[in-house]
N, C-alpha and C positions, 0 to 999 in steps of 0.2 A: 504494500500500500504506500502510495506517495503521501508523505506527511504534510507536504505543502499544498495538497489539494484542498480547495475551499468548499464550504458548505453553508447554506443559509441557516442562520440561527435567529429565532424570533423570541422576543420578550413576550411571554404569554400572560404576565401578571399585569395588575392595574397600577403598578408603581415603577419607579425607575430602578433598574438593576445595574449595579456597578461591580466590576471585579478587576483585579490586577494579577498579572503574572510577572513578577520582578525579573525572573531568569530570562524572560524574552523581552523585557522592557516594554510591556504592554499594559495599558489601562483602558478598559472599555466601559462605556456608559450607554445603556439602552433605555430609551423612552418607552412608555407603555405601547405595545404593539409594534415596535420597531424591529426590522429585520436587517441583519448585517451578514456579510460574507466573512467567515472565520476559517482559518486553516485548521486542519485536524490536529496538527502539532500543538496549537494553542489550547484547543479543547482538552487534549490529553494532559497537558501540563496543568490545566485548571483542576482536573480531577485529583491531583496530588496536593493541592492547596487546601488548607483547613476550610471546610464548608463548601468547597468547590463542587463536589459531586452532588451535594444537596441543592445547590444553586441550579445546576443543570437539570436535575430531576424535577424541582418544584417551580422554577421560574422561566426556564428557557426551553424552547422547542427546537430540536435539531431536525431540519426538514428532509434529511436523507436517512431513511430508516435503517439502511445497512450500516451507515457510519455511526448512528446512534447506539447500535448494539456493541 
């Protein structure tokens, strides 16, 4: 799998979602309902951050089902 491949990620909550991945020097801010194209590498790194996996499960929608798994 190409880790630089991008996938649509949507904020499905009714509030702003913010996360950071310092190792990649990334800080993202999603407005309610906003969709951004995010690299798989960034999502994978987010799962290793405290609360990152919960954020993905509860607030964000990964629009590629195969990549979400």
